[in-house]
Structure formats: structure tokens, C-alpha cells
KOLGU-4560 file (N, C-alpha, C; in nm, 3 decimals, padded with zeros to 5 digits):
<recs>
<n_xx: 03.629 n_yy: -00.242 n_zz: 01.057 ca_xx: 03.762 ca_yy: -00.300 ca_zz: 01.043 c_xx: 03.749 c_yy: -00.412 c_zz: 00.923 mol: A seq: 1 type: MET>
<n_xx: 03.634 n_yy: -00.510 n_zz: 00.961 ca_xx: 03.637 ca_yy: -00.609 ca_zz: 00.854 c_xx: 03.488 c_yy: -00.653 c_zz: 00.827 mol: A seq: 2 type: ALA>
<n_xx: 03.490 n_yy: -00.745 n_zz: 00.720 ca_xx: 03.366 ca_yy: -00.771 ca_zz: 00.651 c_xx: 03.391 c_yy: -00.915 c_zz: 00.615 mol: A seq: 3 type: ALA>
<n_xx: 03.296 n_yy: -00.999 n_zz: 00.646 ca_xx: 03.304 ca_yy: -01.150 ca_zz: 00.600 c_xx: 03.258 c_yy: -01.183 c_zz: 00.459 mol: A seq: 4 type: ALA>
<n_xx: 03.333 n_yy: -01.260 n_zz: 00.392 ca_xx: 03.308 ca_yy: -01.304 ca_zz: 00.239 c_xx: 03.323 c_yy: -01.460 c_zz: 00.255 mol: A seq: 5 type: ALA>
<n_xx: 03.234 n_yy: -01.528 n_zz: 00.178 ca_xx: 03.258 ca_yy: -01.668 ca_zz: 00.159 c_xx: 03.348 c_yy: -01.702 c_zz: 00.053 mol: A seq: 6 type: ALA>
<n_xx: 03.442 n_yy: -01.807 n_zz: 00.067 ca_xx: 03.523 ca_yy: -01.847 ca_zz: -00.021 c_xx: 03.541 c_yy: -02.007 c_zz: -00.014 mol: A seq: 7 type: ALA>
<n_xx: 03.453 n_yy: -02.056 n_zz: -00.103 ca_xx: 03.427 ca_yy: -02.204 ca_zz: -00.105 c_xx: 03.351 c_yy: -02.215 c_zz: 00.024 mol: A seq: 8 type: GLY>
<n_xx: 03.395 n_yy: -02.326 n_zz: 00.104 ca_xx: 03.320 ca_yy: -02.358 ca_zz: 00.218 c_xx: 03.391 c_yy: -02.300 c_zz: 00.352 mol: A seq: 9 type: SER>
<n_xx: 03.497 n_yy: -02.246 n_zz: 00.320 ca_xx: 03.557 ca_yy: -02.152 ca_zz: 00.439 c_xx: 03.532 c_yy: -02.020 c_zz: 00.429 mol: A seq: 10 type: THR>
<n_xx: 03.491 n_yy: -01.963 n_zz: 00.538 ca_xx: 03.471 ca_yy: -01.819 ca_zz: 00.541 c_xx: 03.599 c_yy: -01.751 c_zz: 00.551 mol: A seq: 11 type: LYS>
<n_xx: 03.628 n_yy: -01.621 n_zz: 00.484 ca_xx: 03.755 ca_yy: -01.543 ca_zz: 00.499 c_xx: 03.700 c_yy: -01.408 c_zz: 00.527 mol: A seq: 12 type: ILE>
<n_xx: 03.780 n_yy: -01.350 n_zz: 00.638 ca_xx: 03.751 ca_yy: -01.228 ca_zz: 00.684 c_xx: 03.849 c_yy: -01.122 c_zz: 00.619 mol: A seq: 13 type: ILE>
<n_xx: 03.790 n_yy: -01.022 n_zz: 00.538 ca_xx: 03.854 ca_yy: -00.918 ca_zz: 00.487 c_xx: 03.874 c_yy: -00.810 c_zz: 00.582 mol: A seq: 14 type: ASP>
<n_xx: 04.017 n_yy: -00.784 n_zz: 00.625 ca_xx: 04.049 ca_yy: -00.669 ca_zz: 00.698 c_xx: 04.115 c_yy: -00.568 c_zz: 00.635 mol: A seq: 15 type: VAL>
<n_xx: 04.068 n_yy: -00.446 n_zz: 00.645 ca_xx: 04.112 ca_yy: -00.344 ca_zz: 00.567 c_xx: 04.182 c_yy: -00.232 c_zz: 00.689 mol: A seq: 16 type: PHE>
<n_xx: 04.316 n_yy: -00.239 n_zz: 00.676 ca_xx: 04.410 ca_yy: -00.177 ca_zz: 00.779 c_xx: 04.503 c_yy: -00.065 c_zz: 00.718 mol: A seq: 17 type: TRP>
<n_xx: 04.534 n_yy: 00.038 n_zz: 00.790 ca_xx: 04.610 ca_yy: 00.134 ca_zz: 00.763 c_xx: 04.695 c_yy: 00.171 c_zz: 00.890 mol: A seq: 18 type: HIS>
<n_xx: 04.808 n_yy: 00.162 n_zz: 00.888 ca_xx: 04.901 ca_yy: 00.209 ca_zz: 01.012 c_xx: 04.858 c_yy: 00.347 c_zz: 01.073 mol: A seq: 19 type: GLU>
<n_xx: 04.831 n_yy: 00.432 n_zz: 00.975 ca_xx: 04.782 ca_yy: 00.560 ca_zz: 01.021 c_xx: 04.672 c_yy: 00.586 c_zz: 01.109 mol: A seq: 20 type: GLY>
<n_xx: 04.607 n_yy: 00.463 n_zz: 01.125 ca_xx: 04.502 ca_yy: 00.474 ca_zz: 01.234 c_xx: 04.554 c_yy: 00.469 c_zz: 01.379 mol: A seq: 21 type: MET>
<n_xx: 04.680 n_yy: 00.453 n_zz: 01.413 ca_xx: 04.729 ca_yy: 00.445 ca_zz: 01.518 c_xx: 04.769 c_yy: 00.597 c_zz: 01.568 mol: A seq: 22 type: LEU>
<n_xx: 04.759 n_yy: 00.684 n_zz: 01.451 ca_xx: 04.780 ca_yy: 00.828 ca_zz: 01.498 c_xx: 04.670 c_yy: 00.905 c_zz: 01.543 mol: A seq: 23 type: ASN>
<n_xx: 04.544 n_yy: 00.834 n_zz: 01.531 ca_xx: 04.421 ca_yy: 00.902 ca_zz: 01.593 c_xx: 04.437 c_yy: 00.923 c_zz: 01.755 mol: A seq: 24 type: HIS>
<n_xx: 04.450 n_yy: 01.048 n_zz: 01.791 ca_xx: 04.456 ca_yy: 01.085 ca_zz: 01.941 c_xx: 04.327 c_yy: 01.097 c_zz: 02.001 mol: A seq: 25 type: GLU>
<n_xx: 04.302 n_yy: 01.013 n_zz: 02.099 ca_xx: 04.162 ca_yy: 01.014 ca_zz: 02.138 c_xx: 04.158 c_yy: 01.087 c_zz: 02.281 mol: A seq: 26 type: THR>
<n_xx: 04.269 n_yy: 01.111 n_zz: 02.328 ca_xx: 04.281 ca_yy: 01.188 ca_zz: 02.443 c_xx: 04.273 c_yy: 01.110 c_zz: 02.572 mol: A seq: 27 type: GLY>
<n_xx: 04.278 n_yy: 01.190 n_zz: 02.698 ca_xx: 04.256 ca_yy: 01.116 ca_zz: 02.821 c_xx: 04.144 c_yy: 01.215 c_zz: 02.902 mol: A seq: 28 type: MET>
<n_xx: 04.105 n_yy: 01.133 n_zz: 03.008 ca_xx: 03.999 ca_yy: 01.219 ca_zz: 03.087 c_xx: 03.884 c_yy: 01.148 c_zz: 03.079 mol: A seq: 29 type: GLY>
<n_xx: 03.762 n_yy: 01.223 n_zz: 03.100 ca_xx: 03.633 ca_yy: 01.154 ca_zz: 03.089 c_xx: 03.613 c_yy: 01.151 c_zz: 02.919 mol: A seq: 30 type: VAL>
<n_xx: 03.626 n_yy: 01.044 n_zz: 02.858 ca_xx: 03.647 ca_yy: 01.014 ca_zz: 02.732 c_xx: 03.524 c_yy: 01.086 c_zz: 02.651 mol: A seq: 31 type: PHE>
<n_xx: 03.427 n_yy: 01.098 n_zz: 02.700 ca_xx: 03.311 ca_yy: 01.145 ca_zz: 02.624 c_xx: 03.304 c_yy: 01.314 c_zz: 02.599 mol: A seq: 32 type: ASP>
<n_xx: 03.396 n_yy: 01.364 n_zz: 02.694 ca_xx: 03.425 ca_yy: 01.504 ca_zz: 02.685 c_xx: 03.559 c_yy: 01.556 c_zz: 02.663 mol: A seq: 33 type: SER>
<n_xx: 03.668 n_yy: 01.471 n_zz: 02.703 ca_xx: 03.813 ca_yy: 01.506 ca_zz: 02.680 c_xx: 03.827 c_yy: 01.598 c_zz: 02.808 mol: A seq: 34 type: GLY>
<n_xx: 03.772 n_yy: 01.604 n_zz: 02.903 ca_xx: 03.806 ca_yy: 01.695 ca_zz: 03.013 c_xx: 03.842 c_yy: 01.621 c_zz: 03.136 mol: A seq: 35 type: THR>
<n_xx: 03.910 n_yy: 01.706 n_zz: 03.237 ca_xx: 03.946 ca_yy: 01.645 ca_zz: 03.373 c_xx: 03.821 c_yy: 01.706 c_zz: 03.442 mol: A seq: 36 type: ASP>
<n_xx: 03.752 n_yy: 01.617 n_zz: 03.508 ca_xx: 03.630 ca_yy: 01.676 ca_zz: 03.609 c_xx: 03.691 c_yy: 01.711 c_zz: 03.746 mol: A seq: 37 type: PRO>
<n_xx: 03.822 n_yy: 01.696 n_zz: 03.761 ca_xx: 03.895 ca_yy: 01.742 ca_zz: 03.883 c_xx: 03.876 c_yy: 01.651 c_zz: 04.003 mol: A seq: 38 type: GLY>
<n_xx: 03.801 n_yy: 01.523 n_zz: 03.968 ca_xx: 03.789 ca_yy: 01.447 ca_zz: 04.113 c_xx: 03.844 c_yy: 01.313 c_zz: 04.067 mol: A seq: 39 type: PHE>
<n_xx: 03.901 n_yy: 01.283 n_zz: 03.951 ca_xx: 03.963 ca_yy: 01.151 ca_zz: 03.912 c_xx: 04.098 c_yy: 01.148 c_zz: 03.969 mol: A seq: 40 type: LEU>
<n_xx: 04.152 n_yy: 01.055 n_zz: 04.023 ca_xx: 04.292 ca_yy: 01.032 ca_zz: 04.076 c_xx: 04.383 c_yy: 00.994 c_zz: 03.940 mol: A seq: 41 type: ASP>
<n_xx: 04.326 n_yy: 00.920 n_zz: 03.856 ca_xx: 04.397 ca_yy: 00.885 ca_zz: 03.714 c_xx: 04.299 c_yy: 00.897 c_zz: 03.604 mol: A seq: 42 type: VAL>
<n_xx: 04.360 n_yy: 00.987 n_zz: 03.496 ca_xx: 04.291 ca_yy: 01.007 ca_zz: 03.391 c_xx: 04.296 c_yy: 00.890 c_zz: 03.288 mol: A seq: 43 type: LEU>
<n_xx: 04.183 n_yy: 00.831 n_zz: 03.268 ca_xx: 04.196 ca_yy: 00.703 ca_zz: 03.169 c_xx: 04.197 c_yy: 00.748 c_zz: 03.028 mol: A seq: 44 type: ASP>
<n_xx: 04.269 n_yy: 00.658 n_zz: 02.959 ca_xx: 04.278 ca_yy: 00.669 ca_zz: 02.793 c_xx: 04.142 c_yy: 00.641 c_zz: 02.765 mol: A seq: 45 type: LYS>
<n_xx: 04.097 n_yy: 00.700 n_zz: 02.649 ca_xx: 03.965 ca_yy: 00.666 ca_zz: 02.565 c_xx: 03.980 c_yy: 00.521 c_zz: 02.547 mol: A seq: 46 type: HIS>
<n_xx: 03.863 n_yy: 00.444 n_zz: 02.545 ca_xx: 03.858 ca_yy: 00.306 ca_zz: 02.534 c_xx: 03.915 c_yy: 00.259 c_zz: 02.382 mol: A seq: 47 type: PRO>
<n_xx: 03.896 n_yy: 00.348 n_zz: 02.285 ca_xx: 03.947 ca_yy: 00.332 ca_zz: 02.162 c_xx: 04.092 c_yy: 00.395 c_zz: 02.140 mol: A seq: 48 type: GLU>
<n_xx: 04.201 n_yy: 00.344 n_zz: 02.206 ca_xx: 04.336 ca_yy: 00.390 ca_zz: 02.194 c_xx: 04.430 c_yy: 00.323 c_zz: 02.118 mol: A seq: 49 type: ASN>
<n_xx: 04.542 n_yy: 00.365 n_zz: 02.088 ca_xx: 04.625 ca_yy: 00.303 ca_zz: 01.999 c_xx: 04.688 c_yy: 00.173 c_zz: 02.059 mol: A seq: 50 type: SER>
<n_xx: 04.700 n_yy: 00.153 n_zz: 02.188 ca_xx: 04.740 ca_yy: 00.029 ca_zz: 02.240 c_xx: 04.644 c_yy: -00.079 c_zz: 02.226 mol: A seq: 51 type: ASP>
<n_xx: 04.510 n_yy: -00.046 n_zz: 02.248 ca_xx: 04.408 ca_yy: -00.150 ca_zz: 02.225 c_xx: 04.417 c_yy: -00.181 c_zz: 02.092 mol: A seq: 52 type: ARG>
<n_xx: 04.417 n_yy: -00.093 n_zz: 01.998 ca_xx: 04.416 ca_yy: -00.138 ca_zz: 01.843 c_xx: 04.530 c_yy: -00.199 c_zz: 01.804 mol: A seq: 53 type: ILE>
<n_xx: 04.652 n_yy: -00.187 n_zz: 01.870 ca_xx: 04.763 ca_yy: -00.260 ca_zz: 01.835 c_xx: 04.752 c_yy: -00.407 c_zz: 01.865 mol: A seq: 54 type: ILE>
<n_xx: 04.691 n_yy: -00.430 n_zz: 02.000 ca_xx: 04.639 ca_yy: -00.571 ca_zz: 02.046 c_xx: 04.542 c_yy: -00.626 c_zz: 01.951 mol: A seq: 55 type: ASN>
<n_xx: 04.456 n_yy: -00.556 n_zz: 01.894 ca_xx: 04.345 ca_yy: -00.622 ca_zz: 01.811 c_xx: 04.414 c_yy: -00.666 c_zz: 01.693 mol: A seq: 56 type: MET>
<n_xx: 04.483 n_yy: -00.586 n_zz: 01.631 ca_xx: 04.574 ca_yy: -00.610 ca_zz: 01.516 c_xx: 04.670 c_yy: -00.737 c_zz: 01.509 mol: A seq: 57 type: VAL>
<n_xx: 04.714 n_yy: -00.750 n_zz: 01.637 ca_xx: 04.812 ca_yy: -00.856 ca_zz: 01.680 c_xx: 04.720 c_yy: -00.979 c_zz: 01.697 mol: A seq: 58 type: SER>
<n_xx: 04.608 n_yy: -00.976 n_zz: 01.755 ca_xx: 04.539 ca_yy: -01.092 ca_zz: 01.766 c_xx: 04.490 c_yy: -01.149 c_zz: 01.641 mol: A seq: 59 type: ILE>
<n_xx: 04.451 n_yy: -01.054 n_zz: 01.553 ca_xx: 04.402 ca_yy: -01.105 ca_zz: 01.422 c_xx: 04.533 c_yy: -01.164 c_zz: 01.340 mol: A seq: 60 type: LEU>
<n_xx: 04.644 n_yy: -01.106 n_zz: 01.357 ca_xx: 04.771 ca_yy: -01.159 ca_zz: 01.272 c_xx: 04.824 c_yy: -01.289 c_zz: 01.340 mol: A seq: 61 type: LYS>
<n_xx: 04.801 n_yy: -01.293 n_zz: 01.461 ca_xx: 04.868 ca_yy: -01.408 ca_zz: 01.521 c_xx: 04.792 c_yy: -01.518 c_zz: 01.584 mol: A seq: 62 type: LYS>
<n_xx: 04.670 n_yy: -01.475 n_zz: 01.620 ca_xx: 04.567 ca_yy: -01.557 ca_zz: 01.686 c_xx: 04.523 c_yy: -01.671 c_zz: 01.607 mol: A seq: 63 type: GLY>
<n_xx: 04.425 n_yy: -01.740 n_zz: 01.656 ca_xx: 04.376 ca_yy: -01.854 ca_zz: 01.605 c_xx: 04.284 c_yy: -01.856 c_zz: 01.485 mol: A seq: 64 type: PRO>
<n_xx: 04.254 n_yy: -01.734 n_zz: 01.459 ca_xx: 04.170 ca_yy: -01.700 ca_zz: 01.314 c_xx: 04.267 c_yy: -01.643 c_zz: 01.206 mol: A seq: 65 type: ILE>
<n_xx: 04.389 n_yy: -01.615 n_zz: 01.244 ca_xx: 04.472 ca_yy: -01.569 ca_zz: 01.156 c_xx: 04.493 c_yy: -01.634 c_zz: 01.010 mol: A seq: 66 type: SER>
<n_xx: 04.456 n_yy: -01.769 n_zz: 00.999 ca_xx: 04.443 ca_yy: -01.827 ca_zz: 00.875 c_xx: 04.335 c_yy: -01.783 c_zz: 00.784 mol: A seq: 67 type: PRO>
<n_xx: 04.220 n_yy: -01.729 n_zz: 00.844 ca_xx: 04.105 ca_yy: -01.688 ca_zz: 00.781 c_xx: 04.099 c_yy: -01.541 c_zz: 00.770 mol: A seq: 68 type: TYR>
<n_xx: 04.211 n_yy: -01.469 n_zz: 00.766 ca_xx: 04.206 ca_yy: -01.330 ca_zz: 00.754 c_xx: 04.281 c_yy: -01.294 c_zz: 00.641 mol: A seq: 69 type: ILE>
<n_xx: 04.217 n_yy: -01.205 n_zz: 00.546 ca_xx: 04.275 ca_yy: -01.159 ca_zz: 00.432 c_xx: 04.293 c_yy: -00.998 c_zz: 00.434 mol: A seq: 70 type: SER>
<n_xx: 04.427 n_yy: -00.950 n_zz: 00.447 ca_xx: 04.459 ca_yy: -00.829 ca_zz: 00.475 c_xx: 04.470 c_yy: -00.741 c_zz: 00.340 mol: A seq: 71 type: TRP>
<n_xx: 04.409 n_yy: -00.611 n_zz: 00.361 ca_xx: 04.409 ca_yy: -00.534 ca_zz: 00.261 c_xx: 04.439 c_yy: -00.396 c_zz: 00.317 mol: A seq: 72 type: HIS>
<n_xx: 04.517 n_yy: -00.301 n_zz: 00.229 ca_xx: 04.550 ca_yy: -00.177 ca_zz: 00.266 c_xx: 04.443 c_yy: -00.089 c_zz: 00.267 mol: A seq: 73 type: LEU>
<n_xx: 04.408 n_yy: -00.013 n_zz: 00.396 ca_xx: 04.284 ca_yy: 00.078 ca_zz: 00.398 c_xx: 04.315 c_yy: 00.193 c_zz: 00.347 mol: A seq: 74 type: GLY>
<n_xx: 04.222 n_yy: 00.301 n_zz: 00.342 ca_xx: 04.233 ca_yy: 00.425 ca_zz: 00.289 c_xx: 04.148 c_yy: 00.515 c_zz: 00.375 mol: A seq: 75 type: ARG>
<n_xx: 04.145 n_yy: 00.638 n_zz: 00.391 ca_xx: 04.053 ca_yy: 00.734 ca_zz: 00.441 c_xx: 03.928 c_yy: 00.733 c_zz: 00.367 mol: A seq: 76 type: PRO>
<n_xx: 03.820 n_yy: 00.724 n_zz: 00.455 ca_xx: 03.684 ca_yy: 00.712 ca_zz: 00.390 c_xx: 03.647 c_yy: 00.849 c_zz: 00.320 mol: A seq: 77 type: ALA>
<n_xx: 03.580 n_yy: 00.839 n_zz: 00.216 ca_xx: 03.526 ca_yy: 00.946 ca_zz: 00.134 c_xx: 03.381 c_yy: 01.000 c_zz: 00.198 mol: A seq: 78 type: GLN>
<n_xx: 03.348 n_yy: 01.122 n_zz: 00.176 ca_xx: 03.226 ca_yy: 01.186 ca_zz: 00.243 c_xx: 03.108 c_yy: 01.093 c_zz: 00.202 mol: A seq: 79 type: VAL>
<n_xx: 03.078 n_yy: 01.054 n_zz: 00.075 ca_xx: 02.958 ca_yy: 00.985 ca_zz: 00.047 c_xx: 02.971 c_yy: 00.848 c_zz: 00.117 mol: A seq: 80 type: PRO>
<n_xx: 03.084 n_yy: 00.789 n_zz: 00.143 ca_xx: 03.082 ca_yy: 00.674 ca_zz: 00.213 c_xx: 03.044 c_yy: 00.682 c_zz: 00.383 mol: A seq: 81 type: GLU>
<n_xx: 03.083 n_yy: 00.804 n_zz: 00.436 ca_xx: 03.055 ca_yy: 00.823 ca_zz: 00.563 c_xx: 02.909 c_yy: 00.877 c_zz: 00.580 mol: A seq: 82 type: LEU>
<n_xx: 02.853 n_yy: 00.923 n_zz: 00.475 ca_xx: 02.715 ca_yy: 00.964 ca_zz: 00.479 c_xx: 02.637 c_yy: 00.819 c_zz: 00.472 mol: A seq: 83 type: LEU>
<n_xx: 02.672 n_yy: 00.700 n_zz: 00.447 ca_xx: 02.599 ca_yy: 00.591 ca_zz: 00.446 c_xx: 02.559 c_yy: 00.547 c_zz: 00.587 mol: A seq: 84 type: SER>
<n_xx: 02.633 n_yy: 00.613 n_zz: 00.685 ca_xx: 02.598 ca_yy: 00.573 ca_zz: 00.826 c_xx: 02.611 c_yy: 00.686 c_zz: 00.921 mol: A seq: 85 type: PHE>
<n_xx: 02.653 n_yy: 00.804 n_zz: 00.876 ca_xx: 02.658 ca_yy: 00.925 ca_zz: 00.964 c_xx: 02.567 c_yy: 01.032 c_zz: 00.915 mol: A seq: 86 type: HIS>
<n_xx: 02.500 n_yy: 01.120 n_zz: 01.005 ca_xx: 02.425 ca_yy: 01.232 ca_zz: 00.938 c_xx: 02.516 c_yy: 01.345 c_zz: 00.879 mol: A seq: 87 type: THR>
<n_xx: 02.468 n_yy: 01.419 n_zz: 00.777 ca_xx: 02.551 ca_yy: 01.524 ca_zz: 00.735 c_xx: 02.588 c_yy: 01.636 c_zz: 00.834 mol: A seq: 88 type: PRO>
<n_xx: 02.501 n_yy: 01.648 n_zz: 00.931 ca_xx: 02.543 ca_yy: 01.745 ca_zz: 01.045 c_xx: 02.658 c_yy: 01.686 c_zz: 01.111 mol: A seq: 89 type: GLU>
<n_xx: 02.661 n_yy: 01.566 n_zz: 01.143 ca_xx: 02.783 ca_yy: 01.496 ca_zz: 01.223 c_xx: 02.908 c_yy: 01.527 c_zz: 01.123 mol: A seq: 90 type: TYR>
<n_xx: 02.911 n_yy: 01.484 n_zz: 00.984 ca_xx: 03.002 ca_yy: 01.493 ca_zz: 00.903 c_xx: 03.064 c_yy: 01.643 c_zz: 00.906 mol: A seq: 91 type: ILE>
<n_xx: 02.969 n_yy: 01.757 n_zz: 00.894 ca_xx: 02.998 ca_yy: 01.890 ca_zz: 00.902 c_xx: 03.085 c_yy: 01.927 c_zz: 01.030 mol: A seq: 92 type: ASP>
<n_xx: 03.046 n_yy: 01.867 n_zz: 01.139 ca_xx: 03.103 ca_yy: 01.887 ca_zz: 01.269 c_xx: 03.242 c_yy: 01.846 c_zz: 01.273 mol: A seq: 93 type: GLU>
<n_xx: 03.259 n_yy: 01.722 n_zz: 01.193 ca_xx: 03.402 ca_yy: 01.680 ca_zz: 01.176 c_xx: 03.497 c_yy: 01.750 c_zz: 01.105 mol: A seq: 94 type: LEU>
<n_xx: 03.421 n_yy: 01.788 n_zz: 00.996 ca_xx: 03.506 ca_yy: 01.880 ca_zz: 00.898 c_xx: 03.560 c_yy: 02.011 c_zz: 00.951 mol: A seq: 95 type: VAL>
<n_xx: 03.487 n_yy: 02.069 n_zz: 01.040 ca_xx: 03.494 ca_yy: 02.192 ca_zz: 01.103 c_xx: 03.616 c_yy: 02.174 c_zz: 01.219 mol: A seq: 96 type: GLU>
<n_xx: 03.591 n_yy: 02.064 n_zz: 01.280 ca_xx: 03.693 ca_yy: 02.017 ca_zz: 01.390 c_xx: 03.823 c_yy: 02.015 c_zz: 01.344 mol: A seq: 97 type: ALA>
<n_xx: 03.822 n_yy: 01.935 n_zz: 01.234 ca_xx: 03.965 ca_yy: 01.905 ca_zz: 01.162 c_xx: 04.033 c_yy: 02.046 c_zz: 01.132 mol: A seq: 98 type: ASP>
<n_xx: 03.947 n_yy: 02.133 n_zz: 01.054 ca_xx: 03.989 ca_yy: 02.272 ca_zz: 01.014 c_xx: 04.056 c_yy: 02.349 c_zz: 01.116 mol: A seq: 99 type: LYS>
<n_xx: 03.992 n_yy: 02.328 n_zz: 01.233 ca_xx: 04.042 ca_yy: 02.404 ca_zz: 01.345 c_xx: 04.136 c_yy: 02.344 c_zz: 01.451 mol: A seq: 100 type: GLN>
<n_xx: 04.206 n_yy: 02.218 n_zz: 01.393 ca_xx: 04.296 ca_yy: 02.147 ca_zz: 01.450 c_xx: 04.242 c_yy: 02.065 c_zz: 01.578 mol: A seq: 101 type: GLY>
<n_xx: 04.102 n_yy: 02.034 n_zz: 01.583 ca_xx: 04.043 ca_yy: 01.970 ca_zz: 01.686 c_xx: 04.057 c_yy: 01.818 c_zz: 01.676 mol: A seq: 102 type: GLY>
<n_xx: 04.026 n_yy: 01.747 n_zz: 01.774 ca_xx: 04.024 ca_yy: 01.590 ca_zz: 01.771 c_xx: 03.900 c_yy: 01.530 c_zz: 01.724 mol: A seq: 103 type: ARG>
</recs>
């Protein structure tokens, strides 16, 4: 979400953000499988859920480091960018899951 860049003697943090990130549905249950194992009393949200992201954005906008944040409009990553840190096989799985309406 952020990358640091020097601006004189003060460091500025560039944050790339798009509200569409809040639409990412991570599901509930055992977050690595998205299933209910049948023995949990309460299904947890995945750790990376929209409530947590809203709070992180709020901290960055209103917290003590807010004067050092430079906000930029984010955009969906392109496949060559994703390949800089994901395997082609993983990208293929994501593309196929998206085609099938998966998460």
C-alpha cells in the first residue's frame, strides 16, 4: 500500500489507495480455506477484512504520521507487475477463479 520516498530531509510516504479495495470479500470461517469446520462457535472474519482496512486508512489520514503521507489514486495491478512477486501459476489460478466467480 505504501512506499517511502525522500523529500529533502523529511521522509514522505506515498500511499496508493482506491475505495474499490473495500469490495474485496475475504469470507468468514477458517480463513485459509473459507470453510466452516463444524466445531467453531463463531466464524471469524479473515484478518484482511474491510473493517481493518478502513481503520488502517483512518490511522494514516488522521494519525500522527498523516502530515508525512502523500495520497495517490490506486489502480488494479497489471499482470507483468504481479509477476514481479507472484509465480505465473498463482496468477493463472487467480485469473481462473475470477472467471468462475470465485474469491
